[in-house]
C-alpha positions as CSV (number, residue, x, y, z in Angstrom):
1,M,0.0,0.0,0.0
2,K,1.3,3.4,-0.9
3,V,1.8,6.0,1.8
4,I,1.7,9.4,0.2
5,G,2.7,12.6,2.0
6,L,0.5,15.6,1.4
7,T,2.0,18.9,2.7
8,G,2.0,22.6,2.1
9,G,1.8,25.8,4.1
10,T,-1.2,26.9,6.1
11,G,-4.2,27.8,3.9
12,S,-2.8,26.0,0.8
13,G,-5.9,23.7,0.6
14,K,-4.6,20.4,1.9
15,S,-8.0,19.6,3.5
16,V,-9.8,20.0,0.1
17,V,-7.2,17.6,-1.5
18,S,-7.4,15.0,1.3
19,K,-11.2,15.0,1.3
20,S,-11.2,14.4,-2.4
21,L,-8.7,11.5,-2.1
22,A,-10.7,10.0,0.8
23,A,-13.8,10.1,-1.3
24,A,-11.8,8.1,-3.9
25,G,-11.0,5.4,-1.4
26,A,-7.8,6.5,0.3
27,V,-7.3,6.4,4.1
28,V,-6.4,9.9,5.3
29,I,-4.3,10.4,8.4
30,D,-4.7,14.0,9.6
31,A,-1.6,15.1,11.4
32,D,-3.3,18.3,12.5
33,K,-6.0,16.3,14.2
34,I,-3.4,14.2,15.9
35,A,-1.5,17.4,17.0
36,H,-4.8,18.7,18.6
37,E,-5.4,15.4,20.4
38,I,-1.9,15.0,21.9
39,I,-2.1,18.3,23.7
40,L,-5.4,17.6,25.4
41,K,-5.3,17.5,29.2
42,G,-3.9,14.2,30.3
43,E,-2.4,13.4,26.9
44,P,1.4,13.0,26.3
45,A,2.5,16.5,25.3
46,Y,0.3,18.4,27.7
47,Q,2.6,18.5,30.7
48,E,5.7,19.4,28.6
49,I,3.8,22.3,26.9
50,V,2.3,23.7,30.2
51,K,5.7,23.5,31.9
52,Y,7.4,25.4,29.1
53,Y,4.8,28.1,28.3
54,G,3.2,28.4,31.7
55,T,-0.4,28.4,32.9
56,G,-1.3,31.5,31.0
57,I,-2.1,29.3,28.0
58,L,-4.8,27.4,30.0
59,D,-8.5,28.1,30.3
60,A,-10.4,27.8,33.7
61,K,-10.7,24.0,33.3
62,G,-7.0,23.6,32.7
63,N,-7.2,23.0,28.9
64,I,-4.7,24.5,26.5
65,I,-6.2,27.4,24.6
66,R,-4.8,26.7,21.2
67,R,-5.4,30.2,19.9
68,R,-3.5,31.7,22.8
69,L,-0.6,29.2,22.3
70,G,-0.7,30.0,18.5
71,E,-0.4,33.7,19.2
72,I,2.8,33.0,21.3
73,V,4.5,30.6,18.9
74,F,3.8,32.2,15.6
75,H,5.6,35.4,16.8
76,D,8.6,33.7,18.3
77,A,10.7,31.2,16.4
78,E,12.4,29.8,19.5
79,K,9.0,29.1,21.1
80,L,7.7,27.6,17.9
81,A,10.7,25.3,17.6
82,F,10.1,24.0,21.2
83,L,6.5,23.3,20.4
84,N,7.4,21.4,17.2
85,Q,10.2,19.4,19.0
86,C,7.8,18.5,21.8
87,T,4.9,17.5,19.7
88,H,6.6,15.9,16.7
89,K,7.7,12.8,18.6
90,Y,4.1,12.0,19.7
91,I,2.7,12.8,16.3
92,C,5.2,10.5,14.6
93,A,4.3,7.6,16.9
94,E,0.6,8.0,16.3
95,V,1.1,8.3,12.5
96,D,3.1,5.1,12.6
97,R,0.3,3.4,14.5
98,Q,-2.4,4.5,12.1
99,I,-0.3,3.5,9.0
100,A,0.3,0.1,10.5
101,K,-3.5,-0.2,11.2
102,A,-4.4,0.8,7.6
103,E,-1.9,-1.7,6.2
104,K,-3.2,-4.5,8.4
105,E,-6.8,-3.8,7.4
106,N,-5.7,-3.5,3.7
107,T,-9.1,-2.0,2.6
108,A,-7.8,1.3,1.0
109,K,-6.1,2.1,-2.2
110,A,-3.5,4.3,-0.4
111,V,-2.8,6.1,2.8
112,I,-2.6,9.9,2.5
113,L,-0.6,11.5,5.3
114,D,-2.0,15.1,5.5
115,A,0.7,16.8,7.4
116,P,1.5,20.6,7.3
117,L,4.9,19.9,9.0
118,L,5.6,16.7,7.1
119,L,9.2,17.6,6.3
120,E,9.9,19.3,9.7
121,A,8.7,16.2,11.6
122,G,10.7,13.9,9.4
123,L,7.6,12.1,8.1
124,E,8.3,12.4,4.4
125,S,8.3,9.3,2.2
126,R,6.8,10.7,-1.0
127,C,5.7,14.3,-0.8
128,D,2.9,15.5,-3.0
129,M,2.7,19.2,-2.3
130,V,-0.2,21.6,-2.4
131,Y,0.6,25.1,-3.7
132,A,-1.5,28.2,-3.3
133,D,-0.4,31.9,-3.7
134,P,0.5,33.4,-0.3
135,E,-2.2,36.0,-0.4
136,V,-4.8,33.3,-1.2
137,R,-3.5,31.3,1.8
138,A,-3.6,34.3,4.1
139,K,-7.3,34.9,3.2
140,R,-8.1,31.2,3.7
141,V,-6.4,31.2,7.1
142,M,-8.3,34.4,8.2
143,A,-11.6,32.9,7.2
144,R,-10.9,29.4,8.6
145,D,-9.4,30.5,11.9
146,G,-11.0,33.9,12.5
147,V,-7.6,35.6,12.8
148,S,-6.3,38.9,11.6
149,Y,-4.3,39.4,8.4
150,D,-1.1,40.1,10.3
151,L,-1.5,36.9,12.4
152,A,-2.2,34.8,9.2
153,K,0.9,36.3,7.5
154,A,3.0,35.6,10.7
155,R,1.9,31.9,10.6
156,I,2.8,31.7,6.9
157,A,6.2,33.4,7.6
158,N,7.0,30.9,10.3
159,Q,6.7,27.9,7.9
160,K,9.0,26.7,5.3
161,S,9.0,28.6,2.0
162,W,7.3,27.3,-1.1
163,E,10.7,26.7,-2.6
164,E,11.7,24.5,0.3
165,Y,8.6,22.4,0.0
166,K,8.9,22.1,-3.8
167,K,12.5,20.7,-3.5
168,S,11.0,17.6,-1.7
169,A,8.0,17.1,-4.0
170,S,7.5,14.4,-6.5
171,V,4.2,16.0,-7.6
172,V,3.0,19.5,-7.1
173,I,-0.7,20.3,-7.0
174,D,-1.7,23.9,-7.8
175,N,-4.7,24.9,-5.6
176,S,-4.7,28.7,-6.3
177,K,-7.4,28.5,-9.0
178,E,-11.0,27.1,-9.2
179,L,-12.0,23.8,-7.7
180,A,-12.5,22.2,-11.1
181,Y,-8.8,22.8,-12.0
182,L,-7.8,21.2,-8.7
183,Q,-10.1,18.2,-9.3
184,G,-8.6,17.7,-12.7
185,Q,-5.1,17.4,-11.2
186,L,-6.4,15.0,-8.5
187,D,-8.0,12.8,-11.1
188,E,-4.7,12.4,-12.9
189,I,-2.9,11.5,-9.6
190,L,-5.6,9.0,-8.7
191,K,-4.9,7.1,-11.9
192,T,-1.4,6.4,-10.6
193,I,-2.5,5.0,-7.2
């Protein structure tokens, strides 16, 4: 079974691509979802994160407020590096578990690893990248996350550049145009799976 890495910067449209591939029979492993789950109270990364960033990132019930944590890390490269170092080991372990499960069940055409930080976490095997213009990405992030333009641009600036992503890609998907254009590209990719 093929394990295909799908990555690209925030707002590039990875979710649209992974949903289309799932509808075509692929198992999608969502690294962002895993990242959200591993920082829940009582989960592996929680204690490390609270110890490093302090209780100012917690709500009244002791849960990490992801938006508050994001505001901290996307304006400070050192604090972002710690968060990535802390969480990547747990994300990698869960990704490995889910890939093994999908291979054991053997009911899918392929496994799609939807991971914004695929390269940074060392998860790359084959990287099919999703590209979208930075301004398009900023608008998507603002709409999706309800953040300001400046915060959206700060998030984008703290990620690898498009050129860095492109160097590792075996296939580049352009998602800066209409949905039909994207779907045409995905149909061609699906023929090879």
